[in-house]
N, C-alpha and C positions, 0 to 999 in steps of 0.2 A: 541399636542398629537403625540407620536412617532409612526412611521410606524412600523408594525410588519410583520415578514416573518416567516412562519412555515417551519420546516425541519423535515421530517419523515425518520427514519432510523431504523435499527435493533438494534444497540447499540451505545451509546455515553459514558455515565457514566457506572461504574461497575454495572452490573445487580443485584448484591446482596445487595450492600449498597447505591448506587446512590450518592456516595460522591467523588469518584476519577475517573479520566479519564480512560476509557478502552484502552488497548493496541491494536493498529492496524492502518493500513493506512487510512481506511475510517474515523475512529475516529479523526485522526490527521487532515485530510482534513476538517472535520466539525468544529473542533476547530479553524482552521485558518479562515474559512469564518465567524464564530461567531465573531472573533476579527475584521475582516474587517467591518462587519455590525455595531459592537459597535462603531468603529471609525467614521462611517457615520451617527451615531445617530439613527440607526435602532435596534429594539429589536427582536432578534430571539427567537422563541418558538420551542423547540426540543421535538419530540415525539419518544419514544423508547420502546422496550420490557424490562421487569424487572421481578424479582422473587416475588416482592411485589409492590403494587401501591405506587408511591411516587411523590412528587413535590419538586424540588430543584432549586437553583440558582447557575450557574457556569459561571464565567467570563462574567457576564452581560446577560446571556441567561437564560430563564426559561426552565427547563428540566422536562418533565412529563413522568413518567414510568408507563406502564400498565402491570399488571400481566397476564400471559397467553401466549399461543402459537398459538391460533386460529387466522389466518391472517384476515379473514373477520371481526371477532368481534373486534380485536384490531384496525383495520383501520377505522371501524365504529366509535369507541370511538374517534380516532384522528380527524376525519372529523367533528364530532359533536362539539368537543371542539374548533376546528378552526373556525367553524361558530359562536359559542357563543362569540368568541373574535373579530369577524368581520374581520378576516384575509382573504385576497383575493389572496395572492401569496404563493405558496408552492414549496419547493424544495424536491423532492424525491431523497434522498441522496445515495441510492444504490438500488440493485435489490430486496430488501425485499418486496416491494409493487408489488402485482400481477396486471397485466395490466387491469384486469376486475374491479379492485377497484380504479384505477387511475383516477384522475380528469383531463380531457383534458385541454390543454392550459397552463400547468405548466412547471417546469424545471425538467429534469431527468438527474442524474449524473451516467454515465456508467463507472465503475472502471476497466474494462477489461473483456475479455472473460473468463468465469468461468465454462464452460461446456466442456473443452478440454481434460479432463483426461480420461484415459481408465478405463473400468470396471474391478473390481477384480474377477468377476464371471467367472468360467470356463465352466459352462453349458450354453447351448443355450438359455434357458429361462431367466437366469440372464442377459445375454448379450443383448437379445432383450428388456428386461425391461429397461436397462440403455439407450439403443438407443432411446427408447420412451421418457425417461426423458430428455435426451440430446436435443432432438428436441423440447420438451415442454419448456425447459429453454431458448433455443436460440430464439424461437418464442416469448416468453414473452418480452425479451429485445427489439426485433424489434417492437412489438406492443406498447411498452412504447415510443419508438422513434416516431412512427407514431402519437401518441396521444399528444406528447409534443409540447410546443411552441418552446422549444430548448432543445437539448440533448448535454450535455457536456461530451466528451469522453477524458479519460486521456491518451489514446494511439491511434495510427493510425491502430492498428491491428483490433480493433472493427469497425472502420469507413470503412475499406476495406471490411470487412465481410458484413456490412450493405449495402454497395454499390452493392455487388454481389447478395444478397438475396432479396433486395428490388426492384431491377431492375428499372422499370419506376417510381416507387413510391419514389425512393431516392431523397431527396431534400437537396442539399448541403448547403443551407442557414439554414436548421433546425438542423444541427449538427456541432459542433465545437471542435477542438482539443485543449485542455488546459492541458499540462502535469503537473505532480506533482512537488514537490518543496523540497528544503532543505535550511538550513541556513549556508552559507559558513563560516567556521572558519578562523580566522586570522592565517597567516603562523607562527606566533610566538607560536601558540598552537600546531601545528603539524610538523613544519619544523625540529626541533631538532632531532626527531626520525630517520630521514634519514641521519643525520650527525654522530650520535653516533653509534659505533659498539656494538655488543652484540646480544642477542637472537632476533630472528624474531618472532613477535607476530601476530598470525592469529586469525581472529574473525568471528564467525557466529552470527550475531546480528539480530535475527528475531524469529518469533514464532516457537516452536518445533513441527511442523506439517509435516506429510509425504510429502504433496504437495509443501512445502517450501524447500524440499531437505535435511531435517535434518538427515534422515536415510542414504541417499547417502553420505553426508559429514562425518557422523560418521565413515563410512568405509574408506573414504579418509583420515581422521585424524589418524586413527589407522595405516595406511600404512606410512603416513608421519612421525609419531613418531618413527618409526624404521629406516626410511631413513635419517631424519633430527633430530637427538636427541637434538639439541640446540634450538628447537622452543618451543613456548608456544601457546596453543590453548584455546580460550575462547568461550564457547557457552553462549550467553547472550540472555535470553528470558524466555519464559514459554510455556507450552502447553502439549498436551497429551503424548509426548514422553520424558518428563523430567525424569521420573523414569528410563526409558531405558538408557538414557545418563549417569545418575549418576552411574548406575550399571556397564555399559560397561567401564567407565573410572575411577572407584573407586581406582584403583591401580596406576594411573598415576599422579605423582606430578605436572607435567607441563600441566595438563588439568583442566580447571575450568568450572563448569556448575553453572550458577547463573541467577537470575532474576535481571534485571537492570531497574530502573525507567526511563521513557523516557527522563526526564530532565537531566539524567546523561549519556545518551548513547553517546553524543558527546565527553565527556571526555574520555570514553573508546576507541572510534574510533580514537581520536587524538593520543592516545598512541599505536595504532595498525598499523602494516605495510601492511598487506594483508587482505582484506575483501572478503568473499566468498558469492555469491548469487546463490546457486545451485537449483534454482526453477525448479520444474518438470511440473507445470501447474498453471493455474489461476493467471496470473501475469499481472498487468498493468504497468505503469511507476513506478517501485519499489521505495518506499520511502527509504527502507533499502539501496539500491544501491546509490541513490542520497545523502543520509546522509554520507555514506562511502566516496564518492568522495569529499563531502564538508569538510571532515575531513582529507584530504590528504592521503587516503588509496589507494593502488593499488588494483583494483577490478578484480576478476575472476568471471564471471557470465555465465549463460546458455543462449542459443539463443531461449528464450521462451517469448512469449507475447510482452509486451511493453518494455522489456529490450533492444530490438533491436533499440528502438527510442532514447535511452540515452547513449548507449555504442558503440563507433566506434572501431572496432577490431584493436588492436595494436597501437591505438592512445591514448585513455584514459582508456584502460583496455583490458582484454582478454575475448573474447566471444567464448564460447566453447559449445560442446554438453553435455547433462547431463549424462556423462559417468565417472565412477570412475577413470579410467586410465588417461583421459584427465585432470581431476582436479589435480591428483597427479603430472603429468608431468608439468603442468602449474605453480603450486605452487612451485615445486622444482626449476623451471627455475627462478622465481622471487626471491625466497629466496637466490639463489646463484648468482644472478645478481642484486645487490642492486641499482646500477645506473639506470638500465632499469626500475626497479620497481618504483624508485623515479620519473623518467621521466613520467611514466604513471600516477602516483599519482598527479603530478603537473598539467598535462593536464586535469585530471579529475576535480581537484579543479577549474581550470580556466573555464571549460565548465559549471559547476554548477553556478559559479559566474556570467557568461555572459548570461546564458540562462535558468537555472533552479532554480534561487533563489526565496525565498518566496516573495521578493519585486516585482519581475517580474510577479509572479503568481497573486498577488493582482491586479497589473495593468491590466493584461490580463482579469481576470474574471470580474472585475469592468466594463471594457470596453464592454464586450459582454453582460453583464446583462443590461447595459444602452442602448445599441443598440437594444436589444430585447424588451425594454420597461418595463422590470422587475424592474429596478431601475430608479428613476428619475435622470436626469442629473444634476450635480451640477452647 
C-alpha cells in the first residue's frame, strides 16, 4: 500500500475548472514536490479552494477542491478527509492555513514575507487597521513555525525576521532554507540571441499585479520606447492589470501583452535579452527571476525580499531600488552594452545551473524531509 502525504494549499489547479495548473510560484512548487513524491512511490493528496467541489487526478496526485471561502469550514473538511484516508503526514504549502487550525508536528512552507507592503489608506483609521492586520499576519507565520516539526523557508529574509521576533524561542533546527528552482536551458537555446544583432527584446514575465511591479514597469517601458525605439517589450502573464496594459500600449506595435502558458515561458525567455523583476513587495526567491537566468537573460531586479538571495549585484544581474529612473537607466545601459549584458546572462545561467536547478532542489528537500523523519530513508 502506497504511503500518502496530504498537501493543503490555497490553489493548485484552476479554481473554476479543476483541470489545468494555476499560474503562480506556489503552484509550481507544489507540482515539483508532487513529481518528487510520485518518483518515490508516494501518493500526494492535495486540498485546495475552488468555486465548486471537485475531485481530480493530476500527475499522479489526487486533488480535492472545496467550494467556499470560510477558512475554518474548509480546513475542517480537509482534516476530516485526511483522517478518513489514514494520512498522518501533512504539508501546509503556504500561509493559507490559520495557525489556530494547524495540526502541530507537521511541515510548513513559508514562501516569503507577505506583509511588507504599505497601506494605501491616507486616513489614520485606515493606517491603524492595516498595522493591526500586518501584525496579525506576521504573528500567524511565527505561530505556524512554532507548531511545526519543520518550517521550509524559500529565502533567508523570513529566517532572519523569525530569529529577531522569536528571540529565545527560535530553534535553528526547526527551520531550513531551501530556495526555489528553475530548469536551466541548454546554451544552444539561448546563446544565438547574444550573437545576432537586431532588436533588443525585453520581457516582463509574471502576474500583472501591482505588487509584482507591473504598473512601475509600464511607466518604465513607455519611457524606454521613446529612448530606444529599436526595442521590443513583452508583458507575458495575466492578472488584474491586463486591461490597463492593453489600453496603455494599444498604439505601440513593438509592445505585446499576452498570456503565456507556463510550459511555453522558457521559449519566450530564451528569445529575450533582458528580463525585468520590478517587485515592490511580497517576494521570496522569485521563480520568475530564476527562470529568466536559466534562459540566458540579463536580469534587472529590485532589492526586495528573497531576490537578494539569488542576485549578486553586477555579477549575475543588476539589483536596484524600485524606482522608475533606475530601471530606465539600467535597461538603457544593458541595451547599449550587449557584451556586458551577455556577461551577466552567462553568469546568471551558470549560477542557476550550479545552485538553483530543480535537480538540486529535489536533492535538498528530500534530504531534509528524510532527516526530519517525514520521509523514510531509502
